N, C-alpha and C positions, 0 to 999 in steps of 0.2 A: 365857466368862462370858455369862450371859443378858442381853439388853438391859434387861429390867426391873430386874435386879440392878444394872447400870451406872447407870441413872437414879437408883436409890435411893442409891447411893454418892455421886453428884454432889450430890444434894440434901443429904445429910448434911454433905458438905464445905462447901457454901455456908452452911449454918446455923452451922457452927462458926466460919467466917471472920466472918460477920455478928455473931455473939455476941461476937467479940473486937474488931472495928473500930468498931462502933456505940458501945459503951460508951466507947471511946477518944475519939471525937469529942464524945461527950456530956460527958466530963470536961474536954476541951480545946476549948471552943467558939471561943475567940479564934484559935487556930491554924487551926481549921477555916475560919473566914472568910478568913484570910490566904491559905490554899491555894486556896480557891475563887476569890479575887480574882486571884491569879497566873494561874490557869488561864484565867480570862476575858480577862486582858490578852494572854496568849499567843495565844488564839484570835482576839482582835480584831486584834492585830498581824499575824498570819498573813493574815487576810482583807484588812486594809488594804494590807499589803505586796504581796500578790498583785495587788491592784487598781492600786497605784501603780507597780509594776514590770512592768506590761503591756508586752511587747516591741513591740507595735504602736505604742505611744506613742513608744518610743525610735526606731523607724524613721521615724515621722512627724516627729519633731524633727530627725533627720538630714536628711530631705528638705527641710524648711523652711530649715534652716541653710545648705544648699548653695544653695538658690534665693536666700536673702538675702545670701549672701557672708559669713556669720558664722563667721569663722575660730576665734574663741574657743570657741564652742559646739561646733563640729566637733572641736576639739582635746580637749575634755572627753569627747566621745562615742566617739572612735576609739581603739582599743587595738592595740598591736603584739603579734603572736604570737611574736616573737623578741626576746630581750634585746639582741641586737646591732643591732636596728633601732629607731631612735627616731622618734617622730612629730614632724614639724617643720612650721612654718607655711608655708614656701615651697611645699612639695608639696601642702599643703591648698589653697593658692591655685591651684595647678595643677589640682586636682580641680574647683574652682569654675569656672575658665576653660574647662576641657574640657567640662564639663556644659553650659555656655552655648553652646559652639560645636557640640556634638553633642546635639541635642534628644532623641534616643532613649536616651542613655546613662543618665541618672538614673532615668527611669521603669523601665528594665530592672533596675537595681539594686534599686529599691524593690520591684518585683514579685517578684524572686528572694527577697528577705528575707521578704516576706509568705508566699510559698510555703513557705519553711523553717518558719515558725511553724505554719502549718496542718498541715504534714506531721508535725512533732514532736508536736503536740497529738493527732494521730491515730495516734501510735505508729510513724510512718515516719521512719527516720533520713535526714536531709538536711543535709549539712555545708555546702553552698552555696559551697564554696571555688573554684569555677570562675569566679567574678566577682571584680572588684578589691576590693569591699567585701562582707562577708557577716556573718551572725550566728553566734556561737558559744554553744552552750548548755552551762551548767554545772549539774549536778544537785547539790542540797544535801539530804542525808538528812533526812527528816521535815520538809522545808520545800519551798517552791516553787523551780522552776528559775530560774537567773539567766542572762540573755542579754546579750552584749556585741557591739558592732560591731567587727569586726577587718578588717585589711587583708591582702590576698594579697601576699606578698613577691614582688618582681620581681628578675630578674637581667638585667644588661646585658652582652651579648657584643660586645666591641669587637675588630675585626681590622684589620690593615694588611698590606701586602705587603713591608715592608722590616724587616730586623733593625736593632737600634740606634735604633729610633724611640721617642720619648717620647710616652706616651699620657696625656692629661689629661681629667678629667671635672669640669665646672663650675669650670674654672680650676686644679684641683689635680692634681698628677702622681700617677698611680696605678700606672703600670707602664712598664717599658722592655723592648721586644721583643728577642729573640735570634734566632739562626739557627733554633733548634728551636721557639721559642714566639713566634708572631706574633699570637696571639689571647689576649685577657684577658677573664675573666668577673668582673664586679663585682656584689656583692649580699650579703645581701638589701637591697632598696631599696623605698622607697615608690612607689606608682604616681605618675607625674609626668613632667615634661619635664627632659631632661638634655642638656647641651651637651658633645659629645665633640670631642676635638682630638688630632691626631697631627702630630708634626714630626720632621724629621731634618736635621741640619746636614751639608752636603757641603762640598767644598773651595771651590766657587764659588757656592753657593746654599743657602738654607734652604727645603726643601720642606715644605709644611704642607697639612693638610686638616682641615676641621671639619664637624660635622654636628649637627643637633638631633634628638633621639630622643624620641618621644612614647610613653612606657611606660603605655599605657592599653588596656584591652579586648583584650588579646592572649590567645589560647587557651592558650598554654603558659606565660604569665607570664614570657616571655623576649623581650627586644627586642634587635635587632641593629643594629650601627653599622659600616659599611664605610668605612674611612679609608685607602684606597689612595693612596700617594704617587706621583703620575705626573709624572716629570721627563724631559724630552727634551733632546736636544742642540740647540744653536743655532749656525748658520753665522756666521762672522766674516769680514768682507771689509775690505781696505784696499789702496790703490794702492801702499803701501810695506810690504814684508814685515817690516821691523824695527819696525813700530808696536807699542808696548807696550800690553798689555790691562789695563784697570782695571775692577774690579767693585765697585759701590757705593762708588766713590771711592778704592779701595785697589788698588795694583798687585799682580798675582798672579805676577809674575816670569816671564811668558811673552809672546812676540811672536806676531803672526799667522802667521808662518812656523812657529813651534813648535806652535801650537794653532789650526788653522783652524776647529775645532769646539770648543765649550765645553759641558760638561754633566756630570751632569744639572743642569738649571736650572729654576727656577720661572717659569711663564708667567702669574703672577697680579698683576703690577705691582709686586712687591717688589724687583725686580732692575734696576739701572741699569748700563749698560756704556758706556765711552768709551775712546778710544785716545789715546796720547801718544807723541811722538817728538822726540828732540833733533836738530834740524837745524843746519847750520853757522851759521845766523843766530840761532838760539835755539830754545826749546822751544815746540812747537805741539801743540794738542789738538783732538780732535773733540768735538762736542756730546754730552751725556749722552743715551742712548736708553733709555727704559723698556721692558723686555721684557714684553709683554702677550700675551693669548691668541692673537692672530693674527700675532704676530711670527715670521717664519721665518728672517730673517738680519738682521745689523746691520752697516752700513758704518761702520768706525771710522777712516777716513782722516782724518788731522789736518787741520783747517781752517786754512789759512795766515792769519797776522796776526790771530788771534783774541784775542791779549792786547795790552795797551797797549805792552808792551816791544817786541814785534815789529811792531806796527801803525804806531807813530809814525814810524819811519824810512821806511816806504813812503809814508805821507801826505806827509812832507816831500819825498821824491824826486819823486812825481807832481806835486805843486804846483810844485816848482822846474822840472820838465820842461815843465809847461804854460806857465810864463812864458818859459822859454828857447826853446821851440818858435816862438813868435811873434817874439821878439827876434832870433833867428838870421836870419829873413827880413827884418825891419826893418833890422838892421845889416848885412845881406849878409855875415854872418860865421858860419860853422859852428862855429868854435872857442868860440862862446858856450855851446854844448851840452856841459856836463860830466856830464850824466845819461844819455848814450847810449853804446852800444859803438861800436867803429870801423866795423863794417859798416853800422850804421844811420846814422852820421855821414856816410858816403860818399854816402848817398842825399841828404842835405841839401846836401852840397857840389855834387852834380850839379844839383839844382834851383836853388840860388842862382846857380850859373854860368849857367844858362839865363836866369834873370831879368836878370843883368848883360848878357848878350848881347842880350836883347830889350828892354833898358832898362825893364824892369818894376821896380816897387818897392812896398814895403809900409808901412802905418802901423797902429798899434794896440798893444794889450796885453791880457793875460789879466786877468780880474776875479775869478775864483774857480773852485772845482771841487766836484763831489760824487762821492765814491768809494764804490762799492757793494761792501762786503766780504762781503755775504751771498751773492754770486754769483762769488766768486773761485775759480778752479780751479788746483790745484797738480799738477805732473807732473815726471817726471825722464826725460831722454833716455836710452834704454837703451844707446846707444853711447858718448856723451860723458859720461854721468852728471851732466850739468848740470841743475840744478833750474830750472824755468820756472813762472811764474804768469801767468794771464790775468786782468786786472782791468777791470771795466766802469767807465768814467769819463765824467762829464759836465763839459765845460769851458765856462764862461761867459766870453766875450771880446768886445771891440769891436775890429774890424780890417777892413781892406780892401786888396785888391791893386789897384794902379794900373798902367795900361799907358802906354807911351810917348806915346800920343795923348791921354791924359787930362790935364785941367788941374789935377788934384789937389785940386779943391774939393769933390768928392763926400764926404758925411759918412760916418763909420765905421759899419759895420753891427753891431748888437747881436745876437750869435749864441749859440746853445746847440749845441755840437758833441758828438756821442757817439762814443766809441771803445772798442774792446777794446785795452787797452795790455798788451803782453807784456813781462814783466821776466825777466831771467836773472840767476842768482846767480854772481858771479865770486868763486870761492873764493880765488884768489890775492890779489885786492884786498880780499876779504871785504866785498863790497858788491853791491847790486842795481844793474843797469843796464837802461835801456829798450832793447829789441832790435827792436821793431816796433810798429806801430799799424795798426788797421783800422777804417774807418768802420762804424758800426753804427746800426741803427734798432731800439731796444728796444721792441717792441710790447707785450711782457709788462708788465702793470701792476705786477708784483711787483718790478720794478727801481726802485732809488733811493727806496723808501719803507719799507724795513725798518729795524729798530732798529740795524743795523750799517752804515748809510749815514753817511759822515762828510762834513760840509759845511765848506768853507773859503772865506773871502772875503779878497781881496787888497787891501791899502791902497796 
């Protein structure tokens, strides 16, 4: 068809349409005004909406809310791209804190969002999803585009080296490892800080490890947490192989002979170990030792006379011996000594006989003692199997030895004598006896000032 003929046909068509539409509006003027008004409202709404929904304003509001710490505003601005991922205030606060600690973080987010807007307006697709927060554009037919601020979902990869370990995130159990699966991936999650924790209970210890993961500004939106449980063995020592092992106050049914090493065990201060043993005179214990980072071995040799039940007989014995020691010389009678064994009594008999022959004599008496139980040592003779203890003792006494040429008028001397007193346990008689003494000078200031020094005064 010729162009001129086409133009003629179009003009005829427009004349026909006009001849029908114009008379309609002329007959229905009221409806015409309503339609015109609706069209104007739509046009104004479109223009106003486009102005009010400027994505740059939304980005500016986001930036200001982060700087102001405005959790409520951010909660209304941020949207989740996944129905399984909820926006929560805790991780919005993490965003605020992270932005303050990392000055470049927020400006980079804002710059990325502005670049998105510019690119989209110029027909360049830019999804911006390589940042923790980005803009999503939604096209509405015959209307302006809608922009929302969305989060990039994170995934938290938690691994440990032990099967049967319980994994927790922010205090909630999320997984238990197996021989085949020792890594667990959790997500989707909001960008934020997450506390991870792994623990596994062993026979003698609870091994645990914790970590704080900052899930921000990661290129792959995946943060990793390595929670390897590192437990080593601990050497146990005791002078007595039948010492029973206690962990955190509970017997484990093993002795040092059965178990010279214990493990795996935690070296983070959560484990306490001590030893106990039933001796012929009673139950004795070692002090609790806390296993810490630098602990390589623990001596669980029971400390003799650590309890009132086993200590009191020793205090009574040593106090009685201190009195009898002087009285034996004063009375020139070794039979006064009921606290010593026969061999040690023989020494007294010999010395008293010498005094008699030389016409020497003694006056005085013991006034009191201090017994240092912090420095007592316990051993067992390998051949005789007799138990022996060495006890540091201070004896306060007033006494003097007089010779045949003295007139006996010299005053008594107030003395502090220091000894290591050796006691042996007589299983047949079921009692301790003094078997020897040795003079000592305790230069170490640690003697006789500890909490386990027992002081006695004689009346």
